[in-house]
ROTOR-62333 format. One record per residue (C-alpha): residue number from 1; residue in one letter; x, y, z. Coordinates in steps of 0.5 Angstrom, whole numbers. Layout:
REM ROTOR-62333
ATOM / i / aa / c1 / c2 / c3
ATOM / NUM / A / X / Y / Z;
...
//
This chain:
REM ROTOR-62333
ATOM / i / aa / c1 / c2 / c3
ATOM / 1 / M / 459 / -136 / 57;
ATOM / 2 / H / 459 / -128 / 56;
ATOM / 3 / I / 459 / -123 / 62;
ATOM / 4 / F / 458 / -116 / 61;
ATOM / 5 / H / 457 / -113 / 68;
ATOM / 6 / Q / 455 / -106 / 67;
ATOM / 7 / P / 459 / -103 / 74;
ATOM / 8 / L / 466 / -106 / 71;
ATOM / 9 / V / 465 / -104 / 64;
ATOM / 10 / R / 466 / -98 / 63;
ATOM / 11 / V / 466 / -99 / 54;
ATOM / 12 / A / 458 / -99 / 52;
ATOM / 13 / I / 456 / -107 / 50;
ATOM / 14 / A / 455 / -104 / 43;
ATOM / 15 / A / 462 / -102 / 43;
ATOM / 16 / V / 465 / -109 / 45;
ATOM / 17 / A / 460 / -113 / 41;
ATOM / 18 / A / 463 / -109 / 35;
ATOM / 19 / L / 470 / -109 / 38;
ATOM / 20 / L / 469 / -117 / 37;
ATOM / 21 / L / 466 / -118 / 30;
ATOM / 22 / T / 472 / -113 / 28;
ATOM / 23 / I / 476 / -118 / 31;
ATOM / 24 / A / 473 / -125 / 28;
ATOM / 25 / A / 472 / -121 / 21;
ATOM / 26 / G / 479 / -121 / 21;
ATOM / 27 / I / 480 / -113 / 21;
ATOM / 28 / A / 486 / -110 / 24;
ATOM / 29 / G / 485 / -106 / 30;
ATOM / 30 / P / 487 / -99 / 33;
ATOM / 31 / K / 494 / -99 / 36;
ATOM / 32 / N / 491 / -99 / 43;
ATOM / 33 / Q / 489 / -105 / 41;
ATOM / 34 / L / 491 / -113 / 43;
ATOM / 35 / V / 490 / -119 / 39;
ATOM / 36 / I / 494 / -126 / 42;
ATOM / 37 / T / 492 / -132 / 39;
ATOM / 38 / D / 492 / -139 / 43;
ATOM / 39 / A / 491 / -146 / 40;
ATOM / 40 / R / 488 / -149 / 45;
ATOM / 41 / G / 482 / -144 / 45;
ATOM / 42 / D / 478 / -143 / 52;
ATOM / 43 / R / 483 / -143 / 59;
ATOM / 44 / G / 477 / -142 / 64;
ATOM / 45 / M / 473 / -136 / 66;
ATOM / 46 / L / 479 / -132 / 69;
ATOM / 47 / A / 478 / -132 / 77;
ATOM / 48 / P / 482 / -136 / 83;
ATOM / 49 / Y / 478 / -143 / 83;
ATOM / 50 / V / 474 / -143 / 76;
ATOM / 51 / H / 480 / -142 / 72;
ATOM / 52 / G / 484 / -148 / 68;
ATOM / 53 / R / 489 / -152 / 72;
ATOM / 54 / N / 494 / -151 / 67;
ATOM / 55 / G / 499 / -146 / 67;
ATOM / 56 / I / 496 / -142 / 62;
ATOM / 57 / G / 489 / -141 / 65;
ATOM / 58 / Y / 493 / -139 / 71;
ATOM / 59 / L / 497 / -133 / 67;
ATOM / 60 / Y / 491 / -130 / 64;
ATOM / 61 / T / 488 / -129 / 71;
ATOM / 62 / T / 495 / -126 / 72;
ATOM / 63 / Y / 493 / -121 / 68;
ATOM / 64 / V / 485 / -119 / 73;
ATOM / 65 / F / 488 / -121 / 79;
ATOM / 66 / D / 495 / -119 / 83;
ATOM / 67 / S / 499 / -121 / 88;
ATOM / 68 / L / 503 / -119 / 93;
ATOM / 69 / L / 508 / -119 / 90;
ATOM / 70 / S / 510 / -119 / 83;
ATOM / 71 / Q / 515 / -119 / 77;
ATOM / 72 / S / 521 / -115 / 74;
ATOM / 73 / K / 521 / -117 / 66;
ATOM / 74 / D / 528 / -120 / 69;
ATOM / 75 / G / 524 / -124 / 74;
ATOM / 76 / E / 526 / -120 / 80;
ATOM / 77 / L / 521 / -120 / 86;
ATOM / 78 / V / 518 / -113 / 86;
ATOM / 79 / P / 512 / -110 / 89;
ATOM / 80 / A / 505 / -110 / 88;
ATOM / 81 / L / 500 / -110 / 92;
ATOM / 82 / A / 505 / -110 / 98;
ATOM / 83 / R / 510 / -104 / 97;
ATOM / 84 / R / 515 / -108 / 102;
ATOM / 85 / W / 516 / -113 / 106;
ATOM / 86 / T / 520 / -116 / 111;
ATOM / 87 / V / 522 / -123 / 114;
ATOM / 88 / S / 524 / -125 / 120;
ATOM / 89 / K / 532 / -128 / 121;
ATOM / 90 / D / 528 / -135 / 124;
ATOM / 91 / G / 523 / -135 / 117;
ATOM / 92 / L / 518 / -135 / 122;
ATOM / 93 / T / 514 / -128 / 122;
ATOM / 94 / C / 514 / -123 / 116;
ATOM / 95 / D / 511 / -117 / 116;
ATOM / 96 / V / 508 / -115 / 110;
ATOM / 97 / Y / 505 / -108 / 108;
ATOM / 98 / L / 500 / -106 / 103;
ATOM / 99 / D / 500 / -100 / 98;
ATOM / 100 / L / 493 / -96 / 100;
ATOM / 101 / R / 493 / -94 / 93;
ATOM / 102 / A / 490 / -100 / 91;
ATOM / 103 / S / 483 / -102 / 89;
ATOM / 104 / W / 479 / -107 / 86;
ATOM / 105 / H / 475 / -106 / 79;
ATOM / 106 / D / 469 / -104 / 83;
ATOM / 107 / G / 472 / -98 / 87;
ATOM / 108 / Q / 473 / -100 / 94;
ATOM / 109 / Q / 480 / -100 / 96;
ATOM / 110 / V / 485 / -106 / 97;
ATOM / 111 / T / 487 / -107 / 104;
ATOM / 112 / A / 491 / -111 / 109;
ATOM / 113 / A / 484 / -115 / 111;
ATOM / 114 / D / 483 / -117 / 103;
ATOM / 115 / A / 489 / -121 / 104;
ATOM / 116 / A / 488 / -123 / 111;
ATOM / 117 / F / 482 / -126 / 108;
ATOM / 118 / T / 485 / -129 / 103;
ATOM / 119 / F / 490 / -134 / 107;
ATOM / 120 / S / 485 / -136 / 111;
ATOM / 121 / Y / 480 / -137 / 105;
ATOM / 122 / M / 485 / -141 / 101;
ATOM / 123 / K / 486 / -146 / 108;
ATOM / 124 / E / 479 / -148 / 107;
ATOM / 125 / H / 478 / -148 / 99;
ATOM / 126 / P / 485 / -150 / 97;
ATOM / 127 / Y / 487 / -147 / 91;
ATOM / 128 / V / 491 / -151 / 86;
ATOM / 129 / F / 497 / -147 / 85;
ATOM / 130 / V / 498 / -146 / 93;
ATOM / 131 / S / 499 / -148 / 99;
ATOM / 132 / V / 497 / -144 / 106;
ATOM / 133 / D / 498 / -151 / 110;
ATOM / 134 / N / 504 / -146 / 113;
ATOM / 135 / V / 501 / -140 / 115;
ATOM / 136 / R / 499 / -140 / 123;
ATOM / 137 / E / 497 / -134 / 122;
ATOM / 138 / A / 495 / -128 / 118;
ATOM / 139 / E / 494 / -122 / 122;
ATOM / 140 / V / 492 / -115 / 121;
ATOM / 141 / V / 495 / -110 / 125;
ATOM / 142 / S / 493 / -104 / 120;
ATOM / 143 / P / 489 / -103 / 114;
ATOM / 144 / D / 496 / -103 / 110;
ATOM / 145 / H / 500 / -108 / 116;
ATOM / 146 / L / 499 / -115 / 115;
ATOM / 147 / K / 504 / -120 / 119;
ATOM / 148 / L / 504 / -127 / 117;
ATOM / 149 / S / 506 / -132 / 122;
ATOM / 150 / L / 509 / -139 / 120;
ATOM / 151 / K / 509 / -146 / 123;
ATOM / 152 / K / 517 / -147 / 120;
ATOM / 153 / P / 520 / -143 / 116;
ATOM / 154 / D / 519 / -143 / 108;
ATOM / 155 / A / 524 / -142 / 104;
ATOM / 156 / G / 520 / -141 / 98;
ATOM / 157 / L / 515 / -136 / 102;
ATOM / 158 / L / 516 / -130 / 97;
ATOM / 159 / N / 518 / -133 / 90;
ATOM / 160 / G / 513 / -138 / 91;
ATOM / 161 / L / 507 / -137 / 95;
ATOM / 162 / L / 506 / -130 / 96;
ATOM / 163 / L / 509 / -128 / 88;
ATOM / 164 / S / 503 / -134 / 87;
ATOM / 165 / M / 497 / -132 / 91;
ATOM / 166 / P / 492 / -128 / 88;
ATOM / 167 / V / 489 / -124 / 93;
ATOM / 168 / L / 481 / -124 / 93;
ATOM / 169 / P / 477 / -119 / 95;
ATOM / 170 / K / 474 / -120 / 102;
ATOM / 171 / H / 467 / -116 / 101;
ATOM / 172 / V / 466 / -121 / 94;
ATOM / 173 / Y / 467 / -128 / 97;
ATOM / 174 / Q / 467 / -128 / 104;
ATOM / 175 / D / 459 / -130 / 103;
ATOM / 176 / V / 461 / -136 / 97;
ATOM / 177 / A / 461 / -143 / 100;
ATOM / 178 / E / 463 / -146 / 94;
ATOM / 179 / P / 468 / -142 / 90;
ATOM / 180 / Q / 469 / -147 / 85;
ATOM / 181 / R / 462 / -147 / 82;
ATOM / 182 / F / 463 / -138 / 83;
ATOM / 183 / A / 462 / -136 / 76;
ATOM / 184 / A / 458 / -130 / 77;
ATOM / 185 / P / 461 / -123 / 75;
ATOM / 186 / E / 462 / -121 / 81;
ATOM / 187 / A / 468 / -127 / 81;
ATOM / 188 / V / 472 / -123 / 76;
ATOM / 189 / I / 473 / -117 / 81;
ATOM / 190 / G / 480 / -117 / 82;
ATOM / 191 / S / 486 / -111 / 82;
ATOM / 192 / G / 489 / -112 / 76;
ATOM / 193 / P / 491 / -109 / 71;
ATOM / 194 / Y / 485 / -111 / 66;
ATOM / 195 / R / 478 / -112 / 67;
ATOM / 196 / L / 475 / -119 / 65;
ATOM / 197 / V / 469 / -117 / 60;
ATOM / 198 / E / 467 / -122 / 55;
ATOM / 199 / Y / 468 / -129 / 56;
ATOM / 200 / S / 465 / -135 / 51;
ATOM / 201 / K / 468 / -142 / 53;
ATOM / 202 / A / 465 / -144 / 46;
ATOM / 203 / Q / 469 / -139 / 42;
ATOM / 204 / G / 475 / -140 / 47;
ATOM / 205 / R / 475 / -132 / 47;
ATOM / 206 / Y / 476 / -126 / 53;
ATOM / 207 / L / 476 / -119 / 51;
ATOM / 208 / L / 480 / -116 / 57;
ATOM / 209 / E / 480 / -108 / 58;
ATOM / 210 / G / 484 / -103 / 61;
ATOM / 211 / N / 484 / -102 / 69;
ATOM / 212 / A / 485 / -94 / 67;
ATOM / 213 / D / 485 / -94 / 76;
ATOM / 214 / Y / 491 / -99 / 76;
ATOM / 215 / F / 496 / -97 / 82;
ATOM / 216 / L / 501 / -99 / 78;
ATOM / 217 / G / 502 / -95 / 71;
ATOM / 218 / K / 497 / -95 / 65;
ATOM / 219 / P / 495 / -101 / 62;
ATOM / 220 / K / 499 / -101 / 55;
ATOM / 221 / F / 493 / -102 / 51;
ATOM / 222 / K / 485 / -100 / 52;
ATOM / 223 / H / 483 / -107 / 50;
ATOM / 224 / I / 487 / -113 / 49;
ATOM / 225 / A / 482 / -120 / 46;
ATOM / 226 / I / 485 / -128 / 47;
ATOM / 227 / V / 482 / -131 / 41;
ATOM / 228 / K / 482 / -139 / 39;
ATOM / 229 / M / 487 / -140 / 33;
ATOM / 230 / A / 490 / -146 / 29;
ATOM / 231 / T / 498 / -144 / 28;
ATOM / 232 / D / 497 / -143 / 20;
ATOM / 233 / A / 491 / -140 / 21;
ATOM / 234 / A / 495 / -135 / 26;
ATOM / 235 / L / 500 / -135 / 21;
ATOM / 236 / R / 496 / -132 / 15;
ATOM / 237 / A / 493 / -127 / 20;
ATOM / 238 / A / 499 / -124 / 22;
ATOM / 239 / Q / 502 / -124 / 16;
ATOM / 240 / A / 496 / -119 / 15;
ATOM / 241 / G / 496 / -115 / 20;
ATOM / 242 / D / 489 / -117 / 24;
ATOM / 243 / I / 493 / -120 / 29;
ATOM / 244 / D / 499 / -118 / 34;
ATOM / 245 / V / 502 / -125 / 39;
ATOM / 246 / I / 502 / -132 / 37;
ATOM / 247 / S / 502 / -135 / 44;
ATOM / 248 / Y / 506 / -140 / 43;
ATOM / 249 / L / 509 / -142 / 35;
ATOM / 250 / P / 511 / -149 / 35;
ATOM / 251 / P / 519 / -148 / 35;
ATOM / 252 / D / 520 / -151 / 27;
ATOM / 253 / R / 515 / -145 / 24;
ATOM / 254 / L / 520 / -139 / 28;
ATOM / 255 / E / 524 / -138 / 21;
ATOM / 256 / Q / 517 / -137 / 18;
ATOM / 257 / A / 514 / -132 / 23;
ATOM / 258 / E / 520 / -127 / 21;
ATOM / 259 / E / 520 / -128 / 14;
ATOM / 260 / I / 513 / -125 / 15;
ATOM / 261 / G / 516 / -120 / 20;
ATOM / 262 / L / 514 / -122 / 27;
ATOM / 263 / N / 519 / -121 / 33;
ATOM / 264 / V / 521 / -128 / 36;
ATOM / 265 / A / 522 / -130 / 44;
ATOM / 266 / K / 525 / -136 / 44;
ATOM / 267 / A / 528 / -140 / 50;
ATOM / 268 / F / 528 / -147 / 53;
ATOM / 269 / S / 522 / -148 / 56;
ATOM / 270 / H / 524 / -153 / 62;
ATOM / 271 / H / 519 / -157 / 61;
ATOM / 272 / S / 523 / -163 / 60;
ATOM / 273 / V / 520 / -170 / 57;
ATOM / 274 / R / 522 / -175 / 62;
ATOM / 275 / L / 522 / -183 / 62;
ATOM / 276 / G / 518 / -184 / 68;
ATOM / 277 / F / 519 / -191 / 72;
ATOM / 278 / N / 514 / -196 / 76;
ATOM / 279 / H / 518 / -196 / 82;
ATOM / 280 / S / 514 / -200 / 85;
ATOM / 281 / G / 514 / -206 / 80;
ATOM / 282 / R / 521 / -208 / 77;
ATOM / 283 / F / 524 / -201 / 77;
ATOM / 284 / K / 526 / -201 / 83;
ATOM / 285 / D / 533 / -202 / 83;
ATOM / 286 / K / 536 / -196 / 80;
ATOM / 287 / S / 540 / -199 / 76;
ATOM / 288 / L / 536 / -203 / 72;
ATOM / 289 / R / 533 / -195 / 72;
ATOM / 290 / H / 540 / -194 / 69;
ATOM / 291 / A / 540 / -200 / 64;
ATOM / 292 / I / 535 / -196 / 61;
ATOM / 293 / A / 538 / -190 / 60;
ATOM / 294 / Y / 544 / -193 / 58;
ATOM / 295 / A / 540 / -197 / 52;
ATOM / 296 / I / 537 / -191 / 50;
ATOM / 297 / D / 541 / -186 / 45;
ATOM / 298 / R / 538 / -180 / 47;
ATOM / 299 / P / 542 / -175 / 41;
ATOM / 300 / A / 539 / -179 / 37;
ATOM / 301 / I / 532 / -178 / 39;
ATOM / 302 / I / 533 / -171 / 39;
ATOM / 303 / K / 535 / -171 / 32;
ATOM / 304 / T / 530 / -176 / 30;
ATOM / 305 / V / 523 / -173 / 34;
ATOM / 306 / F / 525 / -165 / 35;
ATOM / 307 / Q / 530 / -164 / 30;
ATOM / 308 / E / 532 / -157 / 32;
ATOM / 309 / T / 527 / -155 / 37;
ATOM / 310 / A / 530 / -158 / 44;
ATOM / 311 / D / 537 / -161 / 46;
ATOM / 312 / V / 538 / -166 / 50;
ATOM / 313 / A / 536 / -165 / 58;
ATOM / 314 / D / 539 / -164 / 64;
ATOM / 315 / T / 539 / -171 / 69;
ATOM / 316 / G / 540 / -167 / 75;
ATOM / 317 / F / 531 / -164 / 75;
ATOM / 318 / F / 534 / -157 / 74;
ATOM / 319 / Q / 534 / -156 / 66;
ATOM / 320 / E / 541 / -151 / 64;
ATOM / 321 / E / 539 / -143 / 65;
ATOM / 322 / S / 535 / -144 / 71;
ATOM / 323 / V / 536 / -140 / 76;
ATOM / 324 / W / 537 / -147 / 80;
ATOM / 325 / H / 541 / -151 / 76;
ATOM / 326 / S / 547 / -152 / 79;
ATOM / 327 / K / 555 / -152 / 76;
ATOM / 328 / E / 558 / -159 / 77;
ATOM / 329 / Q / 556 / -164 / 72;
ATOM / 330 / H / 551 / -169 / 72;
ATOM / 331 / P / 551 / -176 / 69;
ATOM / 332 / A / 549 / -176 / 62;
ATOM / 333 / Y / 549 / -183 / 61;
ATOM / 334 / A / 552 / -184 / 54;
ATOM / 335 / F / 549 / -188 / 50;
ATOM / 336 / D / 552 / -196 / 52;
ATOM / 337 / L / 550 / -202 / 50;
ATOM / 338 / Q / 555 / -206 / 53;
ATOM / 339 / R / 555 / -202 / 59;
ATOM / 340 / A / 546 / -203 / 60;
ATOM / 341 / S / 548 / -210 / 58;
ATOM / 342 / D / 553 / -212 / 64;
ATOM / 343 / L / 548 / -207 / 70;
ATOM / 344 / L / 541 / -212 / 67;
ATOM / 345 / I / 546 / -218 / 68;
ATOM / 346 / S / 547 / -216 / 75;
ATOM / 347 / N / 540 / -216 / 76;
ATOM / 348 / G / 539 / -224 / 73;
ATOM / 349 / W / 537 / -221 / 66;
ATOM / 350 / T / 539 / -228 / 60;
ATOM / 351 / R / 540 / -225 / 53;
ATOM / 352 / E / 538 / -231 / 49;
ATOM / 353 / E / 542 / -233 / 42;
ATOM / 354 / D / 535 / -230 / 39;
ATOM / 355 / G / 538 / -223 / 42;
ATOM / 356 / V / 532 / -222 / 46;
ATOM / 357 / W / 532 / -221 / 53;
ATOM / 358 / Y / 529 / -227 / 59;
ATOM / 359 / R / 528 / -226 / 67;
ATOM / 360 / D / 527 / -232 / 71;
ATOM / 361 / G / 526 / -236 / 64;
ATOM / 362 / E / 521 / -231 / 62;
ATOM / 363 / Q / 522 / -226 / 55;
ATOM / 364 / V / 521 / -219 / 59;
ATOM / 365 / A / 516 / -215 / 55;
ATOM / 366 / L / 515 / -208 / 58;
ATOM / 367 / R / 510 / -203 / 58;
ATOM / 368 / L / 511 / -196 / 56;
ATOM / 369 / L / 505 / -191 / 56;
ATOM / 370 / A / 505 / -185 / 54;
ATOM / 371 / S / 500 / -179 / 50;
ATOM / 372 / R / 499 / -177 / 43;
ATOM / 373 / R / 503 / -171 / 45;
ATOM / 374 / E / 509 / -176 / 47;
ATOM / 375 / S / 508 / -180 / 41;
ATOM / 376 / K / 513 / -180 / 37;
ATOM / 377 / T / 518 / -180 / 42;
ATOM / 378 / A / 515 / -186 / 45;
ATOM / 379 / K / 515 / -190 / 39;
ATOM / 380 / V / 523 / -189 / 38;
ATOM / 381 / I / 525 / -190 / 45;
ATOM / 382 / A / 521 / -197 / 43;
ATOM / 383 / E / 525 / -197 / 37;
ATOM / 384 / Q / 532 / -197 / 40;
ATOM / 385 / L / 529 / -202 / 46;
ATOM / 386 / E / 527 / -207 / 42;
ATOM / 387 / T / 533 / -206 / 37;
ATOM / 388 / F / 537 / -208 / 44;
ATOM / 389 / G / 532 / -214 / 45;
ATOM / 390 / I / 528 / -211 / 49;
ATOM / 391 / E / 520 / -211 / 47;
ATOM / 392 / L / 516 / -206 / 48;
ATOM / 393 / D / 508 / -206 / 48;
ATOM / 394 / V / 507 / -198 / 48;
ATOM / 395 / R / 499 / -196 / 50;
ATOM / 396 / I / 499 / -188 / 47;
ATOM / 397 / L / 491 / -186 / 51;
ATOM / 398 / E / 489 / -180 / 51;
ATOM / 399 / R / 490 / -177 / 59;
ATOM / 400 / A / 485 / -179 / 63;
ATOM / 401 / A / 486 / -186 / 62;
ATOM / 402 / L / 493 / -185 / 62;
ATOM / 403 / Q / 492 / -183 / 69;
ATOM / 404 / D / 488 / -188 / 71;
ATOM / 405 / S / 493 / -193 / 68;
ATOM / 406 / L / 498 / -190 / 72;
ATOM / 407 / T / 494 / -189 / 78;
ATOM / 408 / E / 493 / -196 / 78;
ATOM / 409 / G / 501 / -198 / 76;
ATOM / 410 / N / 499 / -201 / 70;
ATOM / 411 / Y / 506 / -200 / 67;
ATOM / 412 / D / 513 / -200 / 67;
ATOM / 413 / L / 516 / -194 / 63;
ATOM / 414 / A / 511 / -187 / 62;
ATOM / 415 / L / 514 / -181 / 58;
ATOM / 416 / Y / 511 / -175 / 60;
ATOM / 417 / A / 512 / -167 / 61;
ATOM / 418 / S / 513 / -164 / 66;
ATOM / 419 / G / 515 / -157 / 68;
ATOM / 420 / T / 522 / -155 / 73;
ATOM / 421 / L / 521 / -147 / 73;
ATOM / 422 / G / 518 / -143 / 79;
ATOM / 423 / D / 520 / -144 / 86;
ATOM / 424 / P / 524 / -150 / 88;
ATOM / 425 / N / 519 / -153 / 93;
ATOM / 426 / G / 515 / -155 / 87;
ATOM / 427 / I / 520 / -161 / 87;
ATOM / 428 / M / 515 / -164 / 93;
ATOM / 429 / R / 509 / -165 / 87;
ATOM / 430 / R / 514 / -166 / 82;
ATOM / 431 / V / 518 / -171 / 84;
ATOM / 432 / F / 514 / -174 / 90;
ATOM / 433 / G / 508 / -173 / 88;
ATOM / 434 / S / 503 / -179 / 86;
ATOM / 435 / K / 499 / -175 / 81;
ATOM / 436 / W / 500 / -174 / 73;
ATOM / 437 / A / 507 / -171 / 71;
ATOM / 438 / S / 509 / -173 / 77;
ATOM / 439 / D / 516 / -178 / 78;
ATOM / 440 / D / 512 / -182 / 84;
ATOM / 441 / Y / 518 / -183 / 87;
ATOM / 442 / S / 519 / -184 / 95;
ATOM / 443 / G / 527 / -184 / 97;
ATOM / 444 / E / 528 / -182 / 104;
ATOM / 445 / E / 535 / -179 / 101;
ATOM / 446 / L / 533 / -174 / 96;
ATOM / 447 / R / 525 / -173 / 100;
ATOM / 448 / S / 532 / -171 / 106;
ATOM / 449 / L / 534 / -166 / 101;
ATOM / 450 / A / 528 / -163 / 98;
ATOM / 451 / I / 526 / -161 / 105;
ATOM / 452 / A / 532 / -159 / 108;
ATOM / 453 / Q / 531 / -154 / 102;
ATOM / 454 / S / 524 / -151 / 103;
ATOM / 455 / V / 527 / -149 / 110;
ATOM / 456 / A / 533 / -146 / 108;
ATOM / 457 / T / 534 / -140 / 112;
ATOM / 458 / T / 539 / -137 / 108;
ATOM / 459 / L / 540 / -137 / 99;
ATOM / 460 / K / 546 / -140 / 100;
ATOM / 461 / E / 545 / -145 / 104;
ATOM / 462 / R / 539 / -146 / 99;
ATOM / 463 / Q / 543 / -147 / 94;
ATOM / 464 / E / 548 / -151 / 97;
ATOM / 465 / I / 543 / -157 / 98;
ATOM / 466 / L / 539 / -156 / 92;
ATOM / 467 / G / 546 / -158 / 89;
ATOM / 468 / E / 546 / -164 / 93;
ATOM / 469 / F / 539 / -165 / 91;
ATOM / 470 / Q / 541 / -165 / 83;
ATOM / 471 / N / 547 / -170 / 85;
ATOM / 472 / V / 543 / -174 / 89;
ATOM / 473 / Y / 537 / -174 / 84;
ATOM / 474 / S / 541 / -175 / 77;
ATOM / 475 / E / 544 / -181 / 81;
ATOM / 476 / E / 537 / -185 / 84;
ATOM / 477 / L / 534 / -183 / 77;
ATOM / 478 / P / 527 / -182 / 79;
ATOM / 479 / A / 525 / -181 / 72;
ATOM / 480 / Y / 530 / -180 / 66;
ATOM / 481 / A / 529 / -174 / 62;
ATOM / 482 / I / 530 / -174 / 55;
ATOM / 483 / A / 529 / -168 / 52;
ATOM / 484 / N / 529 / -160 / 54;
ATOM / 485 / P / 524 / -157 / 47;
ATOM / 486 / Y / 524 / -149 / 46;
ATOM / 487 / M / 518 / -146 / 46;
ATOM / 488 / V / 517 / -139 / 42;
ATOM / 489 / T / 513 / -133 / 42;
ATOM / 490 / A / 512 / -128 / 36;
ATOM / 491 / Y / 510 / -122 / 36;
ATOM / 492 / N / 510 / -115 / 33;
ATOM / 493 / D / 511 / -109 / 34;
ATOM / 494 / K / 505 / -106 / 38;
ATOM / 495 / L / 510 / -110 / 45;
ATOM / 496 / S / 516 / -108 / 46;
ATOM / 497 / S / 522 / -114 / 46;
ATOM / 498 / L / 519 / -121 / 49;
ATOM / 499 / K / 523 / -125 / 53;
ATOM / 500 / F / 522 / -131 / 58;
ATOM / 501 / M / 523 / -130 / 64;
ATOM / 502 / P / 529 / -135 / 67;
ATOM / 503 / G / 525 / -138 / 73;
ATOM / 504 / G / 518 / -138 / 70;
ATOM / 505 / V / 512 / -133 / 71;
ATOM / 506 / A / 509 / -134 / 79;
ATOM / 507 / I / 508 / -142 / 79;
ATOM / 508 / G / 514 / -144 / 73;
ATOM / 509 / V / 509 / -142 / 67;
ATOM / 510 / P / 515 / -143 / 62;
ATOM / 511 / S / 512 / -135 / 58;
ATOM / 512 / A / 514 / -129 / 55;
ATOM / 513 / L / 506 / -125 / 56;
ATOM / 514 / H / 508 / -124 / 63;
ATOM / 515 / K / 503 / -117 / 65;
ATOM / 516 / S / 509 / -113 / 65;
ATOM / 517 / Y / 510 / -113 / 58;
ATOM / 518 / L / 502 / -110 / 58;
ATOM / 519 / V / 503 / -104 / 62;
ATOM / 520 / D / 507 / -98 / 62;
//
């Protein structure tokens, strides 16, 4: 799909086409043009409801659509469409005061009516990355004053909902009955610092134009192009000066990027690779989960699979350097085959002279599911457990087949990577959800702590509850975190020093490309 909508675009179509040809030909662009490479390419059209259901699709869309609150480069909450806000002591009312300098890309003013409309629209048409179910009413008090009434206190209201929800233009979306199918040019009328002026699904290419009327600063670049390019090609193009940013560089290529003169931003991804358990099957008993944990040598996995591109993960869900990580030490389940054996024996398993484990007279064979991305880790885990006497049937599946198998419960163990960034209310879907990359856990003690932190009315109270949550998580072990990989972004001097936000971008996207770096 290509989009050229004259009211939204101030450059001539011929100029846009020339720019794209310049990029395609690998000719270095001027300083007011930024070229970002994305190894995957297509992330969907950059509008709510139709962008890709992944963090990067969401991230790119934030360049076009603003939310009520935003983040500084250090991840702190700062004004966006809302210039200020107050929350009542009981946590049930939030007054939001909009900045009436903001305008939509078609020139109309952004008002409280747009924000109120967005809450009601997303209640009728749920948006994948936020939930407005707790909002009882969104009342327009005046053009710049929105009053939110909540059903119960929401500790994640600011860092979650108001930070992450893209505000929609009422005059565009009010007559749209099926937003998931709304891909007309009007769908990308946002209020953000950049306009989407071209999108090619087939080529995985985007062209954004700086919004000269942006109320929070001047866009740093006249144009931003996002182009699909594999790592090797991107490094060559960067060395030639034809591209400016490699959004996600494989960590093992960091030194190569530095050698050709690129700057690098490196941080833990907080997308821990976890070994999940089928809690409806034999691993309903946590002592068996503990046994498997003790039988796995995580440092050996890091050395063999990740080398220097990851560290051993924390077992308490949140990873070190997270703003929510507690200071307490959580069990490391250090490699201990004797302890693993004792736990298995206490559960009625027996190890015969052949070194193989049996249960009720039958040899134990476990089915491990993994995606291609986690196949190397799956292989090493299989080797370790089979050396210990537990046979593994390893199935490497495409994502759709993997989701089906997990939903059907046709597994014992599963490897997946899941994020732990963003507001802690995300633990409800990441730990207790039943969808792909969730722990699919139902323990009541852990659930009660997750609920309690979500309604805490002070930060201190919330941190204390989350500290206990991490202790219980590491003891219950809904999933066993194996590795916390690094992420790297490489860039040239067109951008100031980039860094990954401590809590991720908005919903928790691990990225160094927050839009604050793209605005002066």
